[in-house]
C-alpha positions, 0 to 999 in steps of 0.5 A: 615763167618757164615759157618765157625763158624757153622762148628767149633761149630759142630766140637767142640761138636764132639771132645768128641765123636771122642776120641775113634775112634782116639785111635783105629786109632792110635793103628792100625797105631802103629801096622803097622808103628813104631811110637816113644813114644813121637809122640803118644799124638800129633798123637792122638790129631791131629787125634781127631781134624781131625775126628771132623772137618770132622764130623763137615763139614759133619753135615754142608754141608750134 
C-alpha cells in the first residue's frame, strides 16, 4: 500500500513537467495519424498522465 502511495506522490509532482513532452508526442502522432479535433485534449491528458506515472514508477523502483 505504501509503495502505491509513494508512486502516486511522485507522479503527481511530475504532472507539471510532463505536459510539454506530451504535447510534442501528440503533435508528432497527429502528423502521422488523422486524429479528430475532439480527441486532441483527451489524448493529451492521457499521455501526460501516462508519462508522469512512468516517471513516478521509475523514481520509486530505480
